The first five atom37 places (N, CA, C, CB, O) and aatype in JSON, in Angstrom:
{
  "aatype": [12, 1, 3, 10, 16, 0, 2, 0, 19, 4, 10, 19, 3, 3, 3, 14, 15, 19, 10, 11, 7, 10, 7, 1, 10, 10, 16, 0, 0, 7, 17, 8, 15, 5, 0, 13, 2, 3, 14, 6, 11, 13, 10, 10, 18, 0, 15, 16, 8, 1, 16, 14, 10, 0, 9, 10, 3, 9, 17, 12, 14, 10, 12, 7, 7, 10, 6, 19, 5, 15, 1, 10, 1, 11, 9, 15, 14, 15, 16, 1, 19, 9, 9, 13, 16, 0, 6, 3, 3, 14, 8, 19, 1, 15, 1, 0, 10, 16, 0, 7, 0, 16, 0, 13, 10, 16, 11, 14, 13, 3, 7, 3, 6, 13, 10, 1, 0, 19, 8, 15, 0, 10, 0, 7, 15, 6, 12, 8, 14, 13, 7, 0, 7, 13, 1, 9],
  "atom_mask": [
    [1, 1, 1, 1, 1],
    [1, 1, 1, 1, 1],
    [1, 1, 1, 1, 1],
    [1, 1, 1, 1, 1],
    [1, 1, 1, 1, 1],
    [1, 1, 1, 1, 1],
    [1, 1, 1, 1, 1],
    [1, 1, 1, 1, 1],
    [1, 1, 1, 1, 1],
    [1, 1, 1, 1, 1],
    [1, 1, 1, 1, 1],
    [1, 1, 1, 1, 1],
    [1, 1, 1, 1, 1],
    [1, 1, 1, 1, 1],
    [1, 1, 1, 1, 1],
    [1, 1, 1, 1, 1],
    [1, 1, 1, 1, 1],
    [1, 1, 1, 1, 1],
    [1, 1, 1, 1, 1],
    [1, 1, 1, 1, 1],
    [1, 1, 1, 0, 1],
    [1, 1, 1, 1, 1],
    [1, 1, 1, 0, 1],
    [1, 1, 1, 1, 1],
    [1, 1, 1, 1, 1],
    [1, 1, 1, 1, 1],
    [1, 1, 1, 1, 1],
    [1, 1, 1, 1, 1],
    [1, 1, 1, 1, 1],
    [1, 1, 1, 0, 1],
    [1, 1, 1, 1, 1],
    [1, 1, 1, 1, 1],
    [1, 1, 1, 1, 1],
    [1, 1, 1, 1, 1],
    [1, 1, 1, 1, 1],
    [1, 1, 1, 1, 1],
    [1, 1, 1, 1, 1],
    [1, 1, 1, 1, 1],
    [1, 1, 1, 1, 1],
    [1, 1, 1, 1, 1],
    [1, 1, 1, 1, 1],
    [1, 1, 1, 1, 1],
    [1, 1, 1, 1, 1],
    [1, 1, 1, 1, 1],
    [1, 1, 1, 1, 1],
    [1, 1, 1, 1, 1],
    [1, 1, 1, 1, 1],
    [1, 1, 1, 1, 1],
    [1, 1, 1, 1, 1],
    [1, 1, 1, 1, 1],
    [1, 1, 1, 1, 1],
    [1, 1, 1, 1, 1],
    [1, 1, 1, 1, 1],
    [1, 1, 1, 1, 1],
    [1, 1, 1, 1, 1],
    [1, 1, 1, 1, 1],
    [1, 1, 1, 1, 1],
    [1, 1, 1, 1, 1],
    [1, 1, 1, 1, 1],
    [1, 1, 1, 1, 1],
    [1, 1, 1, 1, 1],
    [1, 1, 1, 1, 1],
    [1, 1, 1, 1, 1],
    [1, 1, 1, 0, 1],
    [1, 1, 1, 0, 1],
    [1, 1, 1, 1, 1],
    [1, 1, 1, 1, 1],
    [1, 1, 1, 1, 1],
    [1, 1, 1, 1, 1],
    [1, 1, 1, 1, 1],
    [1, 1, 1, 1, 1],
    [1, 1, 1, 1, 1],
    [1, 1, 1, 1, 1],
    [1, 1, 1, 1, 1],
    [1, 1, 1, 1, 1],
    [1, 1, 1, 1, 1],
    [1, 1, 1, 1, 1],
    [1, 1, 1, 1, 1],
    [1, 1, 1, 1, 1],
    [1, 1, 1, 1, 1],
    [1, 1, 1, 1, 1],
    [1, 1, 1, 1, 1],
    [1, 1, 1, 1, 1],
    [1, 1, 1, 1, 1],
    [1, 1, 1, 1, 1],
    [1, 1, 1, 1, 1],
    [1, 1, 1, 1, 1],
    [1, 1, 1, 1, 1],
    [1, 1, 1, 1, 1],
    [1, 1, 1, 1, 1],
    [1, 1, 1, 1, 1],
    [1, 1, 1, 1, 1],
    [1, 1, 1, 1, 1],
    [1, 1, 1, 1, 1],
    [1, 1, 1, 1, 1],
    [1, 1, 1, 1, 1],
    [1, 1, 1, 1, 1],
    [1, 1, 1, 1, 1],
    [1, 1, 1, 1, 1],
    [1, 1, 1, 0, 1],
    [1, 1, 1, 1, 1],
    [1, 1, 1, 1, 1],
    [1, 1, 1, 1, 1],
    [1, 1, 1, 1, 1],
    [1, 1, 1, 1, 1],
    [1, 1, 1, 1, 1],
    [1, 1, 1, 1, 1],
    [1, 1, 1, 1, 1],
    [1, 1, 1, 1, 1],
    [1, 1, 1, 1, 1],
    [1, 1, 1, 0, 1],
    [1, 1, 1, 1, 1],
    [1, 1, 1, 1, 1],
    [1, 1, 1, 1, 1],
    [1, 1, 1, 1, 1],
    [1, 1, 1, 1, 1],
    [1, 1, 1, 1, 1],
    [1, 1, 1, 1, 1],
    [1, 1, 1, 1, 1],
    [1, 1, 1, 1, 1],
    [1, 1, 1, 1, 1],
    [1, 1, 1, 1, 1],
    [1, 1, 1, 1, 1],
    [1, 1, 1, 0, 1],
    [1, 1, 1, 1, 1],
    [1, 1, 1, 1, 1],
    [1, 1, 1, 1, 1],
    [1, 1, 1, 1, 1],
    [1, 1, 1, 1, 1],
    [1, 1, 1, 1, 1],
    [1, 1, 1, 0, 1],
    [1, 1, 1, 1, 1],
    [1, 1, 1, 0, 1],
    [1, 1, 1, 1, 1],
    [1, 1, 1, 1, 1],
    [1, 1, 1, 1, 1]
  ],
  "atom_positions": [
    [[103.94, 86.09, 72.4], [102.93, 86.5, 71.45], [101.98, 85.33, 71.19], [103.58, 86.98, 70.13], [102.42, 84.2, 71.02]],
    [[100.7, 85.61, 71.16], [99.67, 84.59, 70.97], [99.57, 84.19, 69.51], [98.31, 85.1, 71.47], [99.56, 85.04, 68.62]],
    [[99.49, 82.88, 69.27], [99.34, 82.36, 67.91], [97.87, 82.42, 67.53], [99.89, 80.89, 67.81], [97.06, 81.65, 68.06]],
    [[97.52, 83.33, 66.63], [96.12, 83.5, 66.25], [95.58, 82.35, 65.42], [95.95, 84.79, 65.49], [94.36, 82.25, 65.25]],
    [[96.44, 81.48, 64.89], [95.95, 80.34, 64.14], [95.64, 79.16, 65.05], [96.96, 79.93, 63.1], [95.0, 78.2, 64.62]],
    [[96.09, 79.21, 66.32], [95.78, 78.12, 67.26], [94.27, 78.08, 67.46], [96.52, 78.32, 68.63], [93.64, 79.12, 67.65]],
    [[93.69, 76.91, 67.42], [92.25, 76.73, 67.61], [91.42, 77.44, 66.55], [91.85, 77.21, 68.98], [90.27, 77.8, 66.82]],
    [[91.97, 77.65, 65.39], [91.24, 78.35, 64.34], [90.16, 77.45, 63.73], [92.2, 78.83, 63.25], [90.32, 76.24, 63.65]],
    [[89.06, 78.09, 63.32], [88.07, 77.42, 62.49], [88.68, 77.36, 61.1], [86.66, 78.17, 62.5], [89.07, 78.39, 60.55]],
    [[88.78, 76.16, 60.54], [89.43, 76.0, 59.24], [88.41, 75.95, 58.11], [90.28, 74.73, 59.23], [87.4, 75.25, 58.19]],
    [[88.69, 76.7, 57.07], [87.87, 76.76, 55.87], [88.65, 76.1, 54.74], [87.49, 78.22, 55.5], [89.81, 76.43, 54.51]],
    [[88.01, 75.17, 54.02], [88.68, 74.48, 52.92], [87.8, 74.56, 51.68], [88.99, 72.99, 53.3], [86.71, 73.98, 51.63]],
    [[88.29, 75.3, 50.68], [87.56, 75.47, 49.43], [88.55, 75.93, 48.37], [86.38, 76.5, 49.58], [89.53, 76.61, 48.69]],
    [[88.32, 75.57, 47.12], [89.21, 75.99, 46.04], [88.86, 77.37, 45.5], [89.16, 74.98, 44.92], [89.58, 77.89, 44.64]],
    [[87.79, 77.98, 45.99], [87.35, 79.29, 45.51], [87.8, 80.38, 46.48], [85.8, 79.32, 45.34], [87.3, 80.45, 47.6]],
    [[88.76, 81.23, 46.07], [89.29, 82.26, 46.97], [88.22, 83.24, 47.48], [90.37, 83.04, 46.26], [88.32, 83.71, 48.61]],
    [[87.22, 83.54, 46.66], [86.19, 84.49, 47.09], [85.32, 83.89, 48.2], [85.31, 84.91, 45.91], [84.88, 84.61, 49.09]],
    [[85.07, 82.6, 48.15], [84.32, 81.93, 49.21], [85.14, 81.94, 50.5], [83.95, 80.47, 48.8], [84.61, 82.25, 51.57]],
    [[86.42, 81.61, 50.39], [87.29, 81.62, 51.57], [87.32, 83.0, 52.21], [88.71, 81.18, 51.18], [87.24, 83.13, 53.43]],
    [[87.44, 84.02, 51.39], [87.51, 85.39, 51.9], [86.2, 85.79, 52.58], [87.83, 86.37, 50.75], [86.21, 86.35, 53.68]],
    [[85.08, 85.51, 51.93], [83.78, 85.89, 52.49], [83.46, 85.17, 53.79], [0.0, 0.0, 0.0], [83.02, 85.8, 54.75]],
    [[83.67, 83.86, 53.82], [83.39, 83.1, 55.04], [84.36, 83.48, 56.15], [83.46, 81.59, 54.76], [83.99, 83.51, 57.32]],
    [[85.61, 83.76, 55.78], [86.58, 84.21, 56.78], [86.16, 85.52, 57.43], [0.0, 0.0, 0.0], [86.27, 85.67, 58.65]],
    [[85.69, 86.45, 56.64], [85.2, 87.73, 57.18], [84.0, 87.52, 58.1], [84.82, 88.69, 56.03], [83.9, 88.16, 59.15]],
    [[83.1, 86.65, 57.71], [81.92, 86.37, 58.52], [82.32, 85.77, 59.88], [80.97, 85.4, 57.78], [81.79, 86.16, 60.92]],
    [[83.26, 84.84, 59.86], [83.74, 84.23, 61.1], [84.44, 85.26, 61.99], [84.68, 83.07, 60.8], [84.24, 85.28, 63.2]],
    [[85.26, 86.11, 61.39], [85.95, 87.14, 62.15], [84.95, 88.09, 62.81], [86.91, 87.93, 61.25], [85.11, 88.45, 63.97]],
    [[83.93, 88.5, 62.07], [82.9, 89.38, 62.62], [82.15, 88.73, 63.77], [81.92, 89.79, 61.53], [81.65, 89.43, 64.66]],
    [[82.07, 87.4, 63.77], [81.37, 86.68, 64.84], [82.3, 86.35, 66.02], [80.76, 85.39, 64.29], [81.85, 85.79, 67.02]],
    [[83.58, 86.7, 65.91], [84.49, 86.53, 67.03], [85.44, 85.36, 66.97], [0.0, 0.0, 0.0], [86.1, 85.06, 67.96]],
    [[85.54, 84.7, 65.83], [86.46, 83.56, 65.7], [87.64, 83.91, 64.82], [85.72, 82.34, 65.13], [87.58, 84.81, 63.99]],
    [[88.72, 83.18, 65.04], [89.85, 83.23, 64.12], [89.62, 82.13, 63.11], [91.24, 83.06, 64.88], [89.15, 81.05, 63.45]],
    [[89.95, 82.41, 61.86], [89.81, 81.37, 60.84], [91.13, 81.21, 60.1], [88.67, 81.73, 59.84], [91.96, 82.11, 60.03]],
    [[91.28, 80.04, 59.56], [92.45, 79.71, 58.75], [91.9, 79.14, 57.43], [93.42, 78.67, 59.48], [91.15, 78.17, 57.44]],
    [[92.28, 79.75, 56.32], [91.76, 79.35, 55.01], [92.76, 78.49, 54.26], [91.41, 80.59, 54.18], [93.97, 78.74, 54.29]],
    [[92.23, 77.47, 53.58], [93.05, 76.56, 52.78], [92.37, 76.34, 51.43], [93.27, 75.2, 53.51], [91.19, 76.0, 51.38]],
    [[93.11, 76.55, 50.35], [92.58, 76.22, 49.02], [93.11, 74.87, 48.54], [92.94, 77.33, 48.01], [92.78, 74.43, 47.44]],
    [[93.94, 74.22, 49.37], [94.51, 72.92, 49.04], [94.19, 71.95, 50.19], [96.07, 73.03, 48.81], [94.7, 72.13, 51.3]],
    [[93.37, 70.94, 49.94], [92.99, 70.01, 51.01], [94.18, 69.29, 51.66], [92.04, 68.97, 50.45], [94.15, 69.03, 52.86]],
    [[95.21, 68.98, 50.88], [96.39, 68.31, 51.45], [97.08, 69.21, 52.48], [97.38, 67.92, 50.34], [97.51, 68.73, 53.53]],
    [[97.2, 70.49, 52.18], [97.82, 71.43, 53.12], [96.96, 71.55, 54.38], [98.01, 72.82, 52.46], [97.49, 71.66, 55.49]],
    [[95.65, 71.54, 54.22], [94.78, 71.56, 55.39], [95.0, 70.32, 56.26], [93.31, 71.65, 54.96], [95.13, 70.44, 57.47]],
    [[95.03, 69.15, 55.64], [95.21, 67.91, 56.42], [96.56, 67.9, 57.14], [95.1, 66.68, 55.5], [96.66, 67.4, 58.26]],
    [[97.58, 68.43, 56.51], [98.88, 68.54, 57.17], [98.76, 69.48, 58.38], [99.95, 69.07, 56.17], [99.27, 69.16, 59.46]],
    [[98.11, 70.61, 58.2], [97.88, 71.56, 59.29], [97.11, 70.87, 60.43], [97.09, 72.8, 58.78], [97.5, 70.97, 61.6]],
    [[96.02, 70.18, 60.1], [95.18, 69.53, 61.12], [95.93, 68.44, 61.87], [93.94, 68.95, 60.47], [95.57, 68.11, 63.0]],
    [[96.95, 67.88, 61.26], [97.71, 66.82, 61.94], [98.64, 67.39, 63.01], [98.53, 66.02, 60.92], [99.13, 66.65, 63.85]],
    [[98.88, 68.7, 62.98], [99.8, 69.31, 63.95], [99.18, 70.45, 64.76], [101.0, 69.81, 63.24], [99.85, 70.99, 65.64]],
    [[97.94, 70.82, 64.49], [97.27, 71.91, 65.19], [95.9, 71.46, 65.68], [97.13, 73.15, 64.27], [95.21, 70.68, 65.02]],
    [[95.51, 71.95, 66.86], [94.15, 71.68, 67.33], [93.18, 72.36, 66.38], [93.95, 72.19, 68.81], [93.29, 73.55, 66.11]],
    [[92.25, 71.59, 65.87], [91.3, 72.08, 64.88], [89.88, 71.72, 65.34], [91.6, 71.47, 63.45], [89.4, 70.62, 65.05]],
    [[89.22, 72.63, 66.06], [87.9, 72.29, 66.59], [86.82, 72.14, 65.52], [87.48, 73.33, 67.57], [85.87, 71.38, 65.69]],
    [[86.96, 72.88, 64.41], [85.93, 72.85, 63.37], [86.57, 73.04, 62.0], [84.87, 73.93, 63.63], [87.39, 73.93, 61.79]],
    [[86.16, 72.18, 61.07], [86.57, 72.31, 59.67], [85.31, 72.49, 58.83], [87.4, 71.06, 59.18], [84.34, 71.74, 58.99]],
    [[85.33, 73.47, 57.96], [84.22, 73.75, 57.07], [84.71, 73.44, 55.66], [83.71, 75.25, 57.21], [85.59, 74.12, 55.13]],
    [[84.13, 72.4, 55.06], [84.65, 71.82, 53.82], [83.68, 71.94, 52.66], [85.0, 70.36, 54.04], [82.48, 71.69, 52.8]],
    [[84.2, 72.34, 51.51], [83.43, 72.28, 50.27], [83.49, 70.84, 49.77], [83.99, 73.29, 49.19], [84.51, 70.17, 49.9]],
    [[82.4, 70.38, 49.19], [82.35, 69.01, 48.67], [83.12, 68.87, 47.37], [80.91, 68.57, 48.46], [83.9, 67.93, 47.2]],
    [[82.92, 69.8, 46.44], [83.48, 69.64, 45.09], [84.72, 70.51, 44.93], [82.43, 70.0, 44.02], [84.62, 71.71, 44.68]],
    [[85.89, 69.89, 45.07], [87.17, 70.55, 44.84], [87.98, 69.67, 43.91], [87.94, 70.81, 46.2], [87.88, 68.44, 43.97]],
    [[88.79, 70.27, 43.03], [89.49, 69.46, 42.04], [90.58, 68.54, 42.6], [90.11, 70.36, 41.03], [90.79, 67.46, 42.06]],
    [[91.27, 68.94, 43.66], [92.38, 68.14, 44.16], [91.94, 66.95, 45.02], [93.31, 69.01, 44.96], [92.54, 65.88, 44.98]],
    [[90.87, 67.16, 45.79], [90.35, 66.11, 46.67], [88.96, 66.54, 47.12], [91.31, 65.85, 47.9], [88.78, 67.67, 47.58]],
    [[88.0, 65.66, 46.99], [86.63, 66.0, 47.38], [86.47, 66.12, 48.88], [0.0, 0.0, 0.0], [87.24, 65.54, 49.65]],
    [[85.47, 66.87, 49.28], [85.2, 67.1, 50.7], [84.93, 65.83, 51.5], [0.0, 0.0, 0.0], [85.31, 65.75, 52.67]],
    [[84.28, 64.84, 50.88], [84.03, 63.59, 51.61], [85.33, 62.85, 51.91], [83.09, 62.68, 50.8], [85.47, 62.25, 52.97]],
    [[86.27, 62.88, 50.98], [87.57, 62.26, 51.24], [88.33, 63.04, 52.31], [88.41, 62.18, 49.94], [88.96, 62.44, 53.19]],
    [[88.28, 64.37, 52.25], [88.92, 65.18, 53.28], [88.32, 64.84, 54.64], [88.75, 66.7, 52.98], [89.04, 64.67, 55.62]],
    [[86.99, 64.75, 54.69], [86.31, 64.42, 55.95], [86.77, 63.06, 56.48], [84.78, 64.41, 55.74], [87.04, 62.92, 57.67]],
    [[86.87, 62.08, 55.61], [87.3, 60.75, 56.01], [88.74, 60.75, 56.54], [87.18, 59.79, 54.84], [89.02, 60.15, 57.58]],
    [[89.62, 61.41, 55.83], [91.02, 61.46, 56.26], [91.18, 62.28, 57.54], [91.9, 62.05, 55.15], [92.0, 61.95, 58.39]],
    [[90.4, 63.35, 57.67], [90.44, 64.18, 58.87], [90.01, 63.38, 60.1], [89.55, 65.42, 58.7], [90.59, 63.51, 61.18]],
    [[89.0, 62.57, 59.92], [88.5, 61.76, 61.04], [89.59, 60.85, 61.61], [87.3, 60.91, 60.59], [89.63, 60.59, 62.81]],
    [[90.49, 60.38, 60.74], [91.58, 59.5, 61.18], [92.68, 60.27, 61.91], [92.19, 58.78, 59.98], [93.25, 59.75, 62.87]],
    [[92.97, 61.5, 61.49], [94.07, 62.24, 62.11], [93.62, 63.16, 63.24], [94.78, 63.06, 61.07], [94.42, 63.53, 64.1]],
    [[92.34, 63.53, 63.25], [91.83, 64.43, 64.28], [90.36, 64.1, 64.54], [91.99, 65.93, 63.85], [89.47, 64.84, 64.13]],
    [[90.1, 62.99, 65.24], [88.72, 62.52, 65.4], [87.79, 63.49, 66.14], [88.73, 61.22, 66.13], [86.57, 63.4, 65.99]],
    [[88.35, 64.4, 66.93], [87.49, 65.33, 67.67], [87.08, 66.55, 66.86], [88.19, 65.77, 68.93], [86.24, 67.33, 67.3]],
    [[87.66, 66.73, 65.67], [87.31, 67.88, 64.84], [85.89, 67.73, 64.31], [88.31, 68.04, 63.66], [85.54, 66.7, 63.73]],
    [[85.1, 68.75, 64.54], [83.74, 68.77, 64.0], [83.81, 69.28, 62.56], [82.78, 69.67, 64.87], [84.72, 70.02, 62.19]],
    [[82.83, 68.85, 61.75], [82.85, 69.17, 60.32], [81.51, 69.73, 59.89], [83.21, 67.92, 59.49], [80.45, 69.21, 60.26]],
    [[81.56, 70.79, 59.1], [80.41, 71.31, 58.38], [80.75, 71.18, 56.9], [80.08, 72.82, 58.78], [81.85, 71.53, 56.48]],
    [[79.82, 70.67, 56.13], [79.99, 70.5, 54.69], [79.11, 71.52, 53.97], [79.63, 69.03, 54.24], [77.98, 71.79, 54.38]],
    [[79.65, 72.09, 52.88], [78.81, 72.94, 52.03], [79.08, 72.61, 50.58], [79.08, 74.44, 52.31], [80.14, 72.12, 50.21]],
    [[78.07, 72.89, 49.75], [78.16, 72.56, 48.34], [77.22, 73.42, 47.52], [77.85, 71.08, 48.12], [76.24, 73.95, 48.04]],
    [[77.51, 73.56, 46.24], [76.62, 74.25, 45.32], [75.62, 73.29, 44.7], [77.42, 74.96, 44.22], [74.58, 73.7, 44.19]],
    [[75.94, 71.99, 44.74], [75.08, 70.98, 44.11], [74.6, 70.01, 45.17], [75.83, 70.23, 42.98], [75.32, 69.08, 45.55]],
    [[73.38, 70.21, 45.64], [72.84, 69.35, 46.68], [72.45, 68.0, 46.08], [71.62, 70.0, 47.37], [71.59, 67.92, 45.2]],
    [[73.09, 66.97, 46.56], [72.82, 65.6, 46.13], [72.45, 64.82, 47.39], [74.08, 64.96, 45.38], [73.25, 64.72, 48.31]],
    [[71.24, 64.26, 47.44], [70.8, 63.55, 48.65], [71.75, 62.42, 49.07], [69.42, 62.97, 48.43], [71.92, 62.18, 50.26]],
    [[72.36, 61.74, 48.11], [73.3, 60.67, 48.43], [74.55, 61.23, 49.12], [73.68, 59.89, 47.16], [75.02, 60.69, 50.11]],
    [[75.08, 62.32, 48.58], [76.27, 62.96, 49.16], [75.93, 63.51, 50.54], [76.81, 64.09, 48.23], [76.71, 63.35, 51.48]],
    [[74.77, 64.16, 50.66], [74.32, 64.69, 51.95], [74.27, 63.57, 52.98], [72.93, 65.37, 51.82], [74.77, 63.71, 54.09]],
    [[73.66, 62.46, 52.61], [73.53, 61.32, 53.52], [74.9, 60.79, 53.94], [72.72, 60.21, 52.87], [75.13, 60.52, 55.12]],
    [[75.8, 60.65, 52.98], [77.15, 60.15, 53.3], [77.88, 61.09, 54.25], [77.98, 59.98, 52.02], [78.52, 60.64, 55.2]],
    [[77.78, 62.4, 54.02], [78.46, 63.38, 54.86], [77.92, 63.35, 56.29], [78.32, 64.79, 54.28], [78.69, 63.34, 57.25]],
    [[76.61, 63.32, 56.42], [75.99, 63.32, 57.75], [76.23, 62.0, 58.47], [74.49, 63.59, 57.64], [76.47, 62.0, 59.68]],
    [[76.17, 60.9, 57.75], [76.45, 59.59, 58.35], [77.89, 59.53, 58.84], [76.17, 58.46, 57.33], [78.18, 58.88, 59.85]],
    [[78.8, 60.18, 58.14], [80.21, 60.2, 58.52], [80.49, 61.19, 59.65], [81.07, 60.54, 57.33], [81.63, 61.31, 60.09]],
    [[79.46, 61.89, 60.13], [79.64, 62.74, 61.3], [79.56, 64.23, 61.09], [0.0, 0.0, 0.0], [79.78, 64.99, 62.03]],
    [[79.27, 64.7, 59.88], [79.14, 66.15, 59.68], [78.02, 66.67, 60.56], [78.87, 66.48, 58.19], [76.97, 66.04, 60.69]],
    [[78.23, 67.84, 61.17], [77.21, 68.43, 62.03], [76.19, 69.23, 61.23], [77.85, 69.31, 63.08], [75.09, 69.49, 61.71]],
    [[76.55, 69.62, 60.0], [75.62, 70.37, 59.15], [76.04, 70.17, 57.69], [75.61, 71.88, 59.52], [77.19, 69.9, 57.38]],
    [[75.06, 70.32, 56.82], [75.26, 70.23, 55.37], [74.52, 71.42, 54.77], [74.76, 68.85, 54.78], [73.29, 71.45, 54.79]],
    [[75.26, 72.38, 54.24], [74.67, 73.61, 53.71], [74.78, 73.65, 52.19], [75.35, 74.85, 54.32], [75.79, 73.22, 51.63]],
    [[73.73, 74.15, 51.54], [73.73, 74.29, 50.09], [73.88, 75.77, 49.74], [72.43, 73.7, 49.47], [73.13, 76.61, 50.22]],
    [[74.89, 76.07, 48.89], [75.1, 77.44, 48.42], [74.02, 77.79, 47.42], [76.52, 77.61, 47.79], [73.57, 76.93, 46.66]],
    [[73.59, 79.01, 47.4], [74.01, 80.07, 48.32], [73.25, 79.96, 49.65], [73.79, 81.45, 47.69], [72.04, 79.72, 49.65]],
    [[73.94, 80.13, 50.74], [73.3, 80.16, 52.06], [73.56, 81.55, 52.64], [73.85, 79.02, 53.01], [74.54, 82.21, 52.28]],
    [[72.69, 81.98, 53.54], [72.89, 83.31, 54.1], [73.8, 83.24, 55.32], [71.54, 83.96, 54.48], [74.03, 82.17, 55.89]],
    [[74.32, 84.38, 55.7], [75.26, 84.46, 56.81], [74.69, 83.95, 58.11], [0.0, 0.0, 0.0], [75.39, 83.29, 58.88]],
    [[73.42, 84.25, 58.38], [72.8, 83.78, 59.63], [72.73, 82.26, 59.67], [71.4, 84.38, 59.79], [73.0, 81.65, 60.71]],
    [[72.36, 81.65, 58.56], [72.29, 80.19, 58.49], [73.68, 79.59, 58.74], [71.75, 79.73, 57.11], [73.82, 78.62, 59.49]],
    [[74.69, 80.17, 58.11], [76.06, 79.71, 58.29], [76.49, 79.83, 59.75], [77.02, 80.5, 57.38], [77.03, 78.88, 60.32]],
    [[76.26, 81.0, 60.34], [76.68, 81.21, 61.73], [75.91, 80.31, 62.7], [76.48, 82.67, 62.12], [76.47, 79.86, 63.7]],
    [[74.64, 80.05, 62.43], [73.89, 79.11, 63.27], [74.55, 77.73, 63.23], [72.4, 79.0, 62.81], [74.67, 77.07, 64.27]],
    [[74.97, 77.29, 62.05], [75.62, 75.99, 61.93], [76.95, 75.98, 62.68], [75.86, 75.64, 60.44], [77.28, 74.99, 63.34]],
    [[77.71, 77.06, 62.6], [78.99, 77.15, 63.32], [78.74, 77.15, 64.83], [79.77, 78.42, 62.9], [79.39, 76.42, 65.57]],
    [[77.79, 77.98, 65.27], [77.46, 78.02, 66.71], [77.04, 76.64, 67.21], [76.33, 79.05, 66.97], [77.48, 76.21, 68.28]],
    [[76.22, 75.97, 66.45], [75.76, 74.65, 66.84], [76.92, 73.66, 66.9], [74.7, 74.15, 65.85], [77.02, 72.88, 67.85]],
    [[77.8, 73.68, 65.91], [78.94, 72.76, 65.87], [79.87, 72.99, 67.05], [79.7, 72.92, 64.56], [80.46, 72.04, 67.57]],
    [[80.02, 74.24, 67.46], [80.95, 74.57, 68.53], [80.3, 74.74, 69.9], [81.68, 75.83, 68.17], [80.97, 75.12, 70.86]],
    [[79.02, 74.47, 70.0], [78.33, 74.62, 71.29], [79.07, 73.83, 72.37], [76.85, 74.13, 71.18], [79.35, 72.64, 72.22]],
    [[79.38, 74.52, 73.44], [80.09, 73.87, 74.53], [81.59, 73.87, 74.37], [0.0, 0.0, 0.0], [82.31, 73.5, 75.29]],
    [[82.07, 74.28, 73.2], [83.51, 74.32, 72.95], [84.12, 75.54, 73.63], [83.81, 74.34, 71.43], [83.45, 76.56, 73.78]],
    [[85.38, 75.44, 74.04], [86.06, 76.59, 74.62], [86.23, 77.7, 73.6], [87.42, 76.17, 75.17], [86.51, 78.84, 73.97]],
    [[86.06, 77.39, 72.32], [86.18, 78.42, 71.28], [84.92, 79.25, 71.14], [86.51, 77.79, 69.96], [84.96, 80.32, 70.53]],
    [[83.82, 78.79, 71.68], [82.55, 79.49, 71.48], [82.65, 80.88, 72.1], [81.37, 78.7, 72.1], [82.81, 80.98, 73.32]],
    [[82.57, 81.96, 71.31], [82.85, 83.3, 71.83], [81.82, 83.82, 72.82], [82.96, 84.25, 70.7], [82.12, 84.71, 73.6]],
    [[80.6, 83.28, 72.8], [79.55, 83.8, 73.65], [79.02, 82.78, 74.66], [78.43, 84.29, 72.81], [78.0, 83.02, 75.3]],
    [[79.7, 81.65, 74.8], [79.24, 80.62, 75.73], [78.34, 79.62, 75.05], [0.0, 0.0, 0.0], [77.82, 79.88, 73.96]],
    [[78.14, 78.48, 75.69], [77.42, 77.38, 75.09], [75.96, 77.68, 74.81], [77.51, 76.19, 75.96], [75.37, 77.07, 73.92]],
    [[75.36, 78.58, 75.55], [73.93, 78.83, 75.39], [73.57, 79.85, 74.33], [0.0, 0.0, 0.0], [72.39, 80.09, 74.09]],
    [[74.54, 80.46, 73.7], [74.26, 81.52, 72.73], [73.62, 80.97, 71.47], [75.54, 82.27, 72.38], [74.08, 79.96, 70.92]],
    [[72.58, 81.62, 71.01], [71.91, 81.29, 69.75], [71.59, 82.57, 69.01], [70.63, 80.46, 70.0], [71.28, 83.58, 69.63]],
    [[71.66, 82.53, 67.7], [71.27, 83.7, 66.91], [69.96, 83.42, 66.21], [72.35, 84.07, 65.89], [69.45, 84.27, 65.49]]
  ]
}
């Protein structure tokens, strides 16, 4: 039996409705997703599973997205990261992008914008459902 969580796009946010909505969007686009409301549980998962893409909220009570990004880089340097937030701060944006985030999205963002960022982050990846050249 195939493990559907293998190579999953990981979503990390403390808001269950955001996790549910983004998970549905990813599923509709052809990806498997794994949702985490606890950054520590996500980092444990990423240390033992191939994680091509992590989509992280910046403001979470247990651990901020920038810290998750930093710790993830140490345990899984090939994992690509997309950051999203409700409060756009140029300093935080700069830190996230300098640390290697492929995109920084400000909520509310539309589904097409989100999927473009995911497609871009995974371009050329074996997970890309439509091949490296696909664009929406």
